[in-house]
Every structure is written in C-alpha cells, then in structure tokens.
C-alpha positions in Angstrom: 16.4 32.8 -142.4 15.3 30.1 -144.9 14.5 30.6 -148.5 11.0 29.5 -149.2 10.1 26.9 -151.7 6.7 27.4 -153.3 4.8 24.1 -153.7 1.5 23.4 -155.6 -0.1 20.0 -155.7 -3.1 19.2 -157.9 -4.8 16.0 -156.7 -6.8 13.8 -159.2 -9.7 12.3 -157.2 -13.3 11.7 -157.2 -15.7 13.7 -155.1 -15.6 11.4 -152.0 -11.7 11.4 -152.0 -11.7 15.2 -152.3 -13.9 15.5 -149.2 -11.5 13.2 -147.3 -8.6 15.3 -148.5 -10.4 18.5 -147.6 -10.9 17.2 -144.0 -7.3 16.1 -143.8 -5.8 19.3 -145.0 -8.2 21.5 -143.0 -7.1 19.7 -139.9 -3.4 20.5 -140.8 -4.3 24.1 -141.5 -6.0 24.5 -138.0 -3.1 22.8 -136.3 -0.6 25.1 -138.1 -2.6 28.2 -137.0 -2.8 26.9 -133.4 0.8 26.0 -133.0 2.3 28.6 -135.5 4.5 25.8 -136.8 4.9 23.8 -140.0 3.0 20.6 -140.2 3.6 17.0 -141.3 0.9 14.3 -141.7 0.7 12.0 -138.6 1.5 9.1 -140.8 4.7 10.6 -142.3 8.0 8.9 -141.7 9.9 12.0 -142.8 11.7 14.1 -140.2 11.6 17.3 -142.4 9.8 18.9 -145.2 7.2 20.6 -143.0 4.3 22.3 -144.8 3.9 26.1 -144.0 1.2 28.5 -145.0 -1.1 25.7 -146.1 -4.0 26.4 -148.4 -6.4 23.7 -149.8 -9.4 24.1 -152.0 -11.1 21.8 -154.5 -8.2 19.5 -154.9 -5.5 22.2 -155.1 -2.9 22.3 -152.3 -0.5 25.2 -152.0 2.1 25.6 -149.3 5.7 26.5 -148.6 8.7 24.5 -147.4 12.0 25.7 -146.2 14.8 25.6 -148.8 13.6 22.7 -150.9 10.6 20.7 -152.1 9.3 17.9 -150.0 8.5 15.3 -152.7 8.7 12.4 -150.2 6.0 13.9 -148.0 3.7 14.5 -151.0 4.4 11.0 -152.2 3.4 9.7 -148.7 0.2 11.6 -148.9 -0.6 10.2 -152.4 0.2 6.7 -151.3 -1.7 7.0 -148.0 -4.9 8.2 -149.7 -4.3 6.2 -152.9 -4.7 9.3 -155.0 -2.8 10.5 -158.1 -1.3 14.0 -158.2 0.8 16.5 -160.2 3.2 18.4 -157.9 5.1 21.5 -159.0 7.7 23.3 -157.0 10.1 26.3 -157.4 12.6 28.0 -155.3 14.2 30.8 -157.3 17.0 31.7 -155.0 18.5 28.2 -155.1 17.5 27.6 -158.8 15.2 24.7 -157.9 12.4 24.0 -160.4 10.5 20.8 -161.0 7.4 18.7 -161.3 6.5 15.3 -160.0 3.7 13.2 -161.3 2.2 10.3 -159.4 -0.1 8.1 -161.4 -1.0 4.4 -161.0 1.4 4.0 -158.1 4.4 5.3 -160.1 6.3 8.6 -159.3 8.0 10.4 -162.2 10.1 13.5 -161.4 11.2 16.1 -163.9 13.8 18.7 -162.6 15.8 21.4 -164.2 19.5 21.3 -163.7 22.3 23.9 -163.9 22.7 23.2 -167.6 19.1 24.2 -168.2 19.4 27.3 -166.1 22.5 28.5 -168.0 20.6 28.5 -171.3 18.8 31.8 -170.7 19.9 35.2 -169.5 18.3 38.4 -168.1 18.6 41.4 -170.4 18.4 44.6 -168.2 17.8 46.8 -171.3 14.6 45.0 -172.3 13.8 43.9 -168.8 13.2 40.4 -170.1 14.7 36.9 -170.2 16.3 35.8 -173.5 16.1 32.1 -174.4 16.7 30.7 -177.8 16.5 34.2 -179.3 13.1 34.9 -177.9 12.2 37.4 -175.1 10.1 36.2 -172.1 8.8 38.4 -169.3 9.1 35.7 -166.6 11.3 32.8 -165.8 8.2 30.7 -165.3 7.5 30.7 -169.1 11.0 29.3 -169.7 10.7 26.8 -166.9 7.5 25.5 -168.5 9.3 25.0 -171.8 12.1 23.0 -170.2 9.7 20.8 -168.2 7.5 20.1 -171.2 10.7 19.1 -173.2 11.8 16.8 -170.4 8.4 15.2 -170.2 8.4 14.7 -174.0 11.9 13.2 -173.9 10.8 10.8 -171.1 7.7 9.7 -173.1 9.9 9.1 -176.2 12.4 7.1 -174.2 9.8 4.9 -172.6 8.2 4.0 -176.0 
C-alpha cells in the first residue's frame, strides 16, 4: 500500500482563467469518480504522478499522489494554461516536504533535506517538537520556518 503525498496548489489567475481551470479540474474529478482511478491531464507527457481524491475550488487545488509529489505534472498544467502557481507538498512517512513556485515561466523549487529534518526532535514528555530551543505542536510549523529560510536564502543569492 502506498504512502500518500498531500498536494496543494494555489493558482494565480484572473476570473476567466479560473473558470477555465474549474471546468478542467471538474472534468478530472468526474472522470476519477467514474473510473475510480487517479487522473492525469490529457496533455500530460508524464507516465506517473496521478492525481487522486481531487478537490478544486476558487483557484485552490488539493489532491493526493502515491509516494511523492508530481511537480512535473503541475508544471505541465501551469504551462498549458499559462498560469502561475504556488505548489506545496508533504509526505510525512518519507520525510518529503517542499514548495514549488511557478512565476513568469520560471519554476523555483524549495525542498527540505535530511539535514533539515535532523535539526528537530519529538519530546514525548511535552508532546511537542523541539527546534532551536523552542517547542512546536506540529511539524508543519517547523517546515514553514525551513521553507521561508530557503526562500530568503534564494532571494539573497539571486541579488
């Protein structure tokens, strides 16, 4: 049985583009329900990264993939519709956390690595995660800190 990667994509589009996206994703949702199988866009050149349990509303796409994120498929969607997006994904069992931003035809990916994940620990006594001397109730809070730091470092290095 596969571990499920949780995927969230926020599209940045005008009202007309959102209507087109809505029609597109609603068709994928219907097809998924009819076939009880994951879906790929008809224009996708990928042979994996199927979208399961698809949900789309007002520019926000949520779905699951088996084992890992499907950044290439999301990029194909952005390129096909000529639309920017912010894509976040997480698969706790495999320690996969990341964010991909597609703006002005350029994809930038920020991912956590094993060195990042070794910097915090779970404390059973306090039922919290300890990172840099502070306690956090969820891993998500720490992941956000790491991703923001990686984005900041990327901006500094590109200046």
